PDB file as gemmi writes it, atoms N, CA and C in Angstrom:
CRYST1    1.000    1.000    1.000  90.00  90.00  90.00 P 1                      
ATOM      1  N   MET A   1      92.471 169.899 119.522  1.00  0.00           N  
ATOM      2  CA  MET A   1      92.785 169.386 118.213  1.00  0.00           C  
ATOM      3  C   MET A   1      93.651 168.137 118.371  1.00  0.00           C  
ATOM      4  N   ASN A   2      93.353 167.094 117.620  1.00  0.00           N  
ATOM      5  CA  ASN A   2      94.078 165.838 117.706  1.00  0.00           C  
ATOM      6  C   ASN A   2      95.121 165.760 116.593  1.00  0.00           C  
ATOM      7  N   TYR A   3      96.387 165.600 116.965  1.00  0.00           N  
ATOM      8  CA  TYR A   3      97.475 165.480 116.005  1.00  0.00           C  
ATOM      9  C   TYR A   3      97.942 164.027 115.990  1.00  0.00           C  
ATOM     10  N   PRO A   4      97.721 163.304 114.897  1.00  0.00           N  
ATOM     11  CA  PRO A   4      98.015 161.863 114.884  1.00  0.00           C  
ATOM     12  C   PRO A   4      99.502 161.540 115.005  1.00  0.00           C  
ATOM     13  N   PHE A   5     100.370 162.466 114.625  1.00  0.00           N  
ATOM     14  CA  PHE A   5     101.805 162.189 114.679  1.00  0.00           C  
ATOM     15  C   PHE A   5     102.473 162.739 115.926  1.00  0.00           C  
ATOM     16  N   ARG A   6     101.709 163.441 116.738  1.00  0.00           N  
ATOM     17  CA  ARG A   6     102.270 164.026 117.952  1.00  0.00           C  
ATOM     18  C   ARG A   6     102.207 162.995 119.069  1.00  0.00           C  
ATOM     19  N   ARG A   7     103.362 162.626 119.596  1.00  0.00           N  
ATOM     20  CA  ARG A   7     103.448 161.605 120.638  1.00  0.00           C  
ATOM     21  C   ARG A   7     104.227 162.149 121.826  1.00  0.00           C  
ATOM     22  N   THR A   8     103.900 161.637 122.997  1.00  0.00           N  
ATOM     23  CA  THR A   8     104.661 161.983 124.190  1.00  0.00           C  
ATOM     24  C   THR A   8     105.914 161.114 124.230  1.00  0.00           C  
ATOM     25  N   CYS A   9     106.837 161.476 125.100  1.00  0.00           N  
ATOM     26  CA  CYS A   9     108.058 160.681 125.269  1.00  0.00           C  
ATOM     27  C   CYS A   9     107.712 159.260 125.718  1.00  0.00           C  
ATOM     28  N   ARG A  10     106.744 159.144 126.567  1.00  0.00           N  
ATOM     29  CA  ARG A  10     106.334 157.816 127.038  1.00  0.00           C  
ATOM     30  C   ARG A  10     105.805 156.954 125.890  1.00  0.00           C  
ATOM     31  N   GLU A  11     104.996 157.559 125.030  1.00  0.00           N  
ATOM     32  CA  GLU A  11     104.468 156.821 123.876  1.00  0.00           C  
ATOM     33  C   GLU A  11     105.585 156.428 122.911  1.00  0.00           C  
ATOM     34  N   VAL A  12     106.508 157.336 122.671  1.00  0.00           N  
ATOM     35  CA  VAL A  12     107.621 157.050 121.767  1.00  0.00           C  
ATOM     36  C   VAL A  12     108.518 155.963 122.357  1.00  0.00           C  
ATOM     37  N   ALA A  13     108.770 156.008 123.652  1.00  0.00           N  
ATOM     38  CA  ALA A  13     109.564 154.952 124.281  1.00  0.00           C  
ATOM     39  C   ALA A  13     108.885 153.602 124.114  1.00  0.00           C  
ATOM     40  N   GLY A  14     107.576 153.577 124.233  1.00  0.00           N  
ATOM     41  CA  GLY A  14     106.832 152.340 124.015  1.00  0.00           C  
ATOM     42  C   GLY A  14     106.973 151.841 122.586  1.00  0.00           C  
ATOM     43  N   LEU A  15     106.954 152.755 121.628  1.00  0.00           N  
ATOM     44  CA  LEU A  15     107.125 152.366 120.223  1.00  0.00           C  
ATOM     45  C   LEU A  15     108.545 151.872 119.954  1.00  0.00           C  
ATOM     46  N   ILE A  16     109.523 152.512 120.583  1.00  0.00           N  
ATOM     47  CA  ILE A  16     110.917 152.084 120.418  1.00  0.00           C  
ATOM     48  C   ILE A  16     111.078 150.654 120.920  1.00  0.00           C  
ATOM     49  N   LEU A  17     110.476 150.356 122.044  1.00  0.00           N  
ATOM     50  CA  LEU A  17     110.549 148.997 122.572  1.00  0.00           C  
ATOM     51  C   LEU A  17     109.716 148.026 121.747  1.00  0.00           C  
ATOM     52  N   ALA A  18     108.586 148.490 121.229  1.00  0.00           N  
ATOM     53  CA  ALA A  18     107.715 147.624 120.429  1.00  0.00           C  
ATOM     54  C   ALA A  18     108.384 147.216 119.123  1.00  0.00           C  
ATOM     55  N   ARG A  19     109.211 148.097 118.562  1.00  0.00           N  
ATOM     56  CA  ARG A  19     109.840 147.746 117.288  1.00  0.00           C  
ATOM     57  C   ARG A  19     110.900 146.659 117.431  1.00  0.00           C  
ATOM     58  N   GLU A  20     111.246 146.328 118.662  1.00  0.00           N  
ATOM     59  CA  GLU A  20     112.115 145.176 118.894  1.00  0.00           C  
ATOM     60  C   GLU A  20     111.360 143.869 118.658  1.00  0.00           C  
ATOM     61  N   ASP A  21     110.034 143.908 118.808  1.00  0.00           N  
ATOM     62  CA  ASP A  21     109.221 142.700 118.709  1.00  0.00           C  
ATOM     63  C   ASP A  21     108.384 142.613 117.438  1.00  0.00           C  
ATOM     64  N   ARG A  22     108.095 143.748 116.838  1.00  0.00           N  
ATOM     65  CA  ARG A  22     107.227 143.743 115.660  1.00  0.00           C  
ATOM     66  C   ARG A  22     107.599 144.897 114.736  1.00  0.00           C  
ATOM     67  N   ALA A  23     107.161 144.777 113.501  1.00  0.00           N  
ATOM     68  CA  ALA A  23     107.374 145.860 112.540  1.00  0.00           C  
ATOM     69  C   ALA A  23     106.342 146.953 112.815  1.00  0.00           C  
ATOM     70  N   LEU A  24     106.816 148.180 112.868  1.00  0.00           N  
ATOM     71  CA  LEU A  24     105.906 149.306 113.084  1.00  0.00           C  
ATOM     72  C   LEU A  24     105.291 149.724 111.757  1.00  0.00           C  
ATOM     73  N   ASN A  25     104.078 150.243 111.830  1.00  0.00           N  
ATOM     74  CA  ASN A  25     103.446 150.735 110.606  1.00  0.00           C  
ATOM     75  C   ASN A  25     104.006 152.121 110.268  1.00  0.00           C  
ATOM     76  N   PHE A  26     103.626 152.613 109.109  1.00  0.00           N  
ATOM     77  CA  PHE A  26     104.159 153.882 108.616  1.00  0.00           C  
ATOM     78  C   PHE A  26     103.893 155.032 109.585  1.00  0.00           C  
ATOM     79  N   THR A  27     102.685 155.117 110.105  1.00  0.00           N  
ATOM     80  CA  THR A  27     102.324 156.198 111.018  1.00  0.00           C  
ATOM     81  C   THR A  27     103.179 156.162 112.272  1.00  0.00           C  
ATOM     82  N   GLU A  28     103.414 154.986 112.813  1.00  0.00           N  
ATOM     83  CA  GLU A  28     104.238 154.859 114.019  1.00  0.00           C  
ATOM     84  C   GLU A  28     105.686 155.266 113.735  1.00  0.00           C  
ATOM     85  N   ARG A  29     106.229 154.810 112.613  1.00  0.00           N  
ATOM     86  CA  ARG A  29     107.614 155.172 112.266  1.00  0.00           C  
ATOM     87  C   ARG A  29     107.748 156.670 112.049  1.00  0.00           C  
ATOM     88  N   LEU A  30     106.777 157.257 111.359  1.00  0.00           N  
ATOM     89  CA  LEU A  30     106.814 158.695 111.094  1.00  0.00           C  
ATOM     90  C   LEU A  30     106.679 159.502 112.383  1.00  0.00           C  
ATOM     91  N   SER A  31     105.820 159.065 113.284  1.00  0.00           N  
ATOM     92  CA  SER A  31     105.660 159.807 114.542  1.00  0.00           C  
ATOM     93  C   SER A  31     106.933 159.751 115.379  1.00  0.00           C  
ATOM     94  N   ILE A  32     107.676 158.642 115.315  1.00  0.00           N  
ATOM     95  CA  ILE A  32     108.965 158.569 116.019  1.00  0.00           C  
ATOM     96  C   ILE A  32     109.941 159.568 115.414  1.00  0.00           C  
ATOM     97  N   ARG A  33     110.039 159.604 114.094  1.00  0.00           N  
ATOM     98  CA  ARG A  33     110.956 160.534 113.434  1.00  0.00           C  
ATOM     99  C   ARG A  33     110.624 161.987 113.758  1.00  0.00           C  
ATOM    100  N   ILE A  34     109.352 162.323 113.729  1.00  0.00           N  
ATOM    101  CA  ILE A  34     108.943 163.690 114.038  1.00  0.00           C  
ATOM    102  C   ILE A  34     109.283 164.026 115.488  1.00  0.00           C  
ATOM    103  N   HIS A  35     109.030 163.102 116.386  1.00  0.00           N  
ATOM    104  CA  HIS A  35     109.326 163.336 117.796  1.00  0.00           C  
ATOM    105  C   HIS A  35     110.826 163.532 118.014  1.00  0.00           C  
ATOM    106  N   PHE A  36     111.643 162.765 117.300  1.00  0.00           N  
ATOM    107  CA  PHE A  36     113.095 162.884 117.430  1.00  0.00           C  
ATOM    108  C   PHE A  36     113.595 164.273 117.047  1.00  0.00           C  
ATOM    109  N   LEU A  37     112.859 164.981 116.196  1.00  0.00           N  
ATOM    110  CA  LEU A  37     113.259 166.326 115.788  1.00  0.00           C  
ATOM    111  C   LEU A  37     113.154 167.337 116.921  1.00  0.00           C  
ATOM    112  N   VAL A  38     112.270 167.082 117.877  1.00  0.00           N  
ATOM    113  CA  VAL A  38     112.047 168.053 118.948  1.00  0.00           C  
ATOM    114  C   VAL A  38     112.508 167.566 120.323  1.00  0.00           C  
ATOM    115  N   CYS A  39     112.946 166.330 120.406  1.00  0.00           N  
ATOM    116  CA  CYS A  39     113.308 165.748 121.700  1.00  0.00           C  
ATOM    117  C   CYS A  39     114.739 165.227 121.654  1.00  0.00           C  
ATOM    118  N   LYS A  40     115.518 165.534 122.661  1.00  0.00           N  
ATOM    119  CA  LYS A  40     116.898 165.048 122.713  1.00  0.00           C  
ATOM    120  C   LYS A  40     117.023 163.746 123.494  1.00  0.00           C  
ATOM    121  N   ALA A  41     116.114 163.498 124.405  1.00  0.00           N  
ATOM    122  CA  ALA A  41     116.216 162.322 125.261  1.00  0.00           C  
ATOM    123  C   ALA A  41     115.816 161.033 124.538  1.00  0.00           C  
ATOM    124  N   CYS A  42     114.806 161.076 123.721  1.00  0.00           N  
ATOM    125  CA  CYS A  42     114.299 159.857 123.079  1.00  0.00           C  
ATOM    126  C   CYS A  42     115.286 159.243 122.082  1.00  0.00           C  
ATOM    127  N   PRO A  43     115.990 160.036 121.273  1.00  0.00           N  
ATOM    128  CA  PRO A  43     117.008 159.417 120.419  1.00  0.00           C  
ATOM    129  C   PRO A  43     118.115 158.740 121.244  1.00  0.00           C  
ATOM    130  N   ASN A  44     118.443 159.318 122.381  1.00  0.00           N  
ATOM    131  CA  ASN A  44     119.428 158.688 123.265  1.00  0.00           C  
ATOM    132  C   ASN A  44     118.901 157.360 123.790  1.00  0.00           C  
ATOM    133  N   PHE A  45     117.627 157.331 124.157  1.00  0.00           N  
ATOM    134  CA  PHE A  45     117.017 156.095 124.628  1.00  0.00           C  
ATOM    135  C   PHE A  45     117.033 155.038 123.522  1.00  0.00           C  
ATOM    136  N   ALA A  46     116.709 155.442 122.286  1.00  0.00           N  
ATOM    137  CA  ALA A  46     116.717 154.505 121.161  1.00  0.00           C  
ATOM    138  C   ALA A  46     118.112 153.946 120.945  1.00  0.00           C  
ATOM    139  N   GLN A  47     119.124 154.778 121.094  1.00  0.00           N  
ATOM    140  CA  GLN A  47     120.509 154.323 120.950  1.00  0.00           C  
ATOM    141  C   GLN A  47     120.878 153.332 122.055  1.00  0.00           C  
ATOM    142  N   GLU A  48     120.429 153.586 123.261  1.00  0.00           N  
ATOM    143  CA  GLU A  48     120.692 152.676 124.371  1.00  0.00           C  
ATOM    144  C   GLU A  48     120.028 151.320 124.152  1.00  0.00           C  
ATOM    145  N   VAL A  49     118.809 151.326 123.622  1.00  0.00           N  
ATOM    146  CA  VAL A  49     118.110 150.074 123.330  1.00  0.00           C  
ATOM    147  C   VAL A  49     118.882 149.299 122.262  1.00  0.00           C  
ATOM    148  N   GLN A  50     119.363 149.995 121.247  1.00  0.00           N  
ATOM    149  CA  GLN A  50     120.135 149.343 120.190  1.00  0.00           C  
ATOM    150  C   GLN A  50     121.447 148.772 120.743  1.00  0.00           C  
ATOM    151  N   THR A  51     122.097 149.492 121.635  1.00  0.00           N  
ATOM    152  CA  THR A  51     123.322 149.005 122.261  1.00  0.00           C  
ATOM    153  C   THR A  51     123.054 147.749 123.082  1.00  0.00           C  
ATOM    154  N   MET A  52     121.954 147.752 123.820  1.00  0.00           N  
ATOM    155  CA  MET A  52     121.597 146.558 124.598  1.00  0.00           C  
ATOM    156  C   MET A  52     121.293 145.381 123.680  1.00  0.00           C  
ATOM    157  N   ARG A  53     120.627 145.642 122.562  1.00  0.00           N  
ATOM    158  CA  ARG A  53     120.312 144.584 121.598  1.00  0.00           C  
ATOM    159  C   ARG A  53     121.608 143.953 121.064  1.00  0.00           C  
ATOM    160  N   ARG A  54     122.574 144.803 120.682  1.00  0.00           N  
ATOM    161  CA  ARG A  54     123.845 144.274 120.170  1.00  0.00           C  
ATOM    162  C   ARG A  54     124.597 143.495 121.242  1.00  0.00           C  
ATOM    163  N   ALA A  55     124.570 143.979 122.468  1.00  0.00           N  
ATOM    164  CA  ALA A  55     125.257 143.292 123.556  1.00  0.00           C  
ATOM    165  C   ALA A  55     124.618 141.927 123.818  1.00  0.00           C  
ATOM    166  N   LEU A  56     123.299 141.864 123.809  1.00  0.00           N  
ATOM    167  CA  LEU A  56     122.618 140.589 124.019  1.00  0.00           C  
ATOM    168  C   LEU A  56     122.872 139.622 122.867  1.00  0.00           C  
ATOM    169  N   ASP A  57     122.881 140.130 121.638  1.00  0.00           N  
ATOM    170  CA  ASP A  57     123.186 139.276 120.492  1.00  0.00           C  
ATOM    171  C   ASP A  57     124.607 138.728 120.594  1.00  0.00           C  
ATOM    172  N   GLY A  58     125.535 139.590 121.010  1.00  0.00           N  
ATOM    173  CA  GLY A  58     126.911 139.136 121.196  1.00  0.00           C  
ATOM    174  C   GLY A  58     127.019 138.093 122.289  1.00  0.00           C  
ATOM    175  N   TRP A  59     126.276 138.279 123.353  1.00  0.00           N  
ATOM    176  CA  TRP A  59     126.298 137.309 124.450  1.00  0.00           C  
ATOM    177  C   TRP A  59     125.717 135.978 124.000  1.00  0.00           C  
ATOM    178  N   LYS A  60     124.627 136.022 123.215  1.00  0.00           N  
ATOM    179  CA  LYS A  60     124.032 134.792 122.704  1.00  0.00           C  
ATOM    180  C   LYS A  60     125.017 134.055 121.807  1.00  0.00           C  
ATOM    181  N   ASN A  61     125.709 134.785 120.938  1.00  0.00           N  
ATOM    182  CA  ASN A  61     126.702 134.162 120.060  1.00  0.00           C  
ATOM    183  C   ASN A  61     127.858 133.588 120.871  1.00  0.00           C  
ATOM    184  N   TYR A  62     128.272 134.281 121.881  1.00  0.00           N  
ATOM    185  CA  TYR A  62     129.346 133.798 122.747  1.00  0.00           C  
ATOM    186  C   TYR A  62     128.922 132.519 123.446  1.00  0.00           C  
ATOM    187  N   ARG A  63     127.697 132.492 123.969  1.00  0.00           N  
ATOM    188  CA  ARG A  63     127.193 131.293 124.655  1.00  0.00           C  
ATOM    189  C   ARG A  63     127.081 130.120 123.680  1.00  0.00           C  
ATOM    190  N   ASN A  64     126.586 130.375 122.471  1.00  0.00           N  
ATOM    191  CA  ASN A  64     126.438 129.299 121.482  1.00  0.00           C  
ATOM    192  C   ASN A  64     127.789 128.767 121.039  1.00  0.00           C  
ATOM    193  N   ASN A  65     128.769 129.620 120.871  1.00  0.00           N  
ATOM    194  CA  ASN A  65     130.109 129.180 120.485  1.00  0.00           C  
ATOM    195  C   ASN A  65     130.793 128.430 121.616  1.00  0.00           C  
ATOM    196  N   ASP A  66     130.523 128.809 122.848  1.00  0.00           N  
ATOM    197  CA  ASP A  66     131.140 128.177 124.008  1.00  0.00           C  
ATOM    198  C   ASP A  66     130.608 126.769 124.211  1.00  0.00           C  
ATOM    199  N   GLU A  67     129.336 126.531 123.861  1.00  0.00           N  
ATOM    200  CA  GLU A  67     128.714 125.218 124.070  1.00  0.00           C  
ATOM    201  C   GLU A  67     129.167 124.206 123.041  1.00  0.00           C  
ATOM    202  N   GLU A  68     129.677 124.639 121.891  1.00  0.00           N  
ATOM    203  CA  GLU A  68     130.073 123.724 120.822  1.00  0.00           C  
ATOM    204  C   GLU A  68     131.391 123.133 121.057  1.00  0.00           C  
TER     205      GLU A  68                                                      
END                                                                             
């Protein structure tokens, strides 16, 4: 039986990284939320990606302010 919202950790990690570059569709967003209900590792990975994003944004702002 094929479950459209059932994703593996590898697939969810790919979606987490993909949402950094593009907007996810409803099905992709919903499958991430459903997966987060049963998996403890993937929400941690999503948090780490968000932390890296903030750190890189801060570094970019620091570099831009330093050059002025």
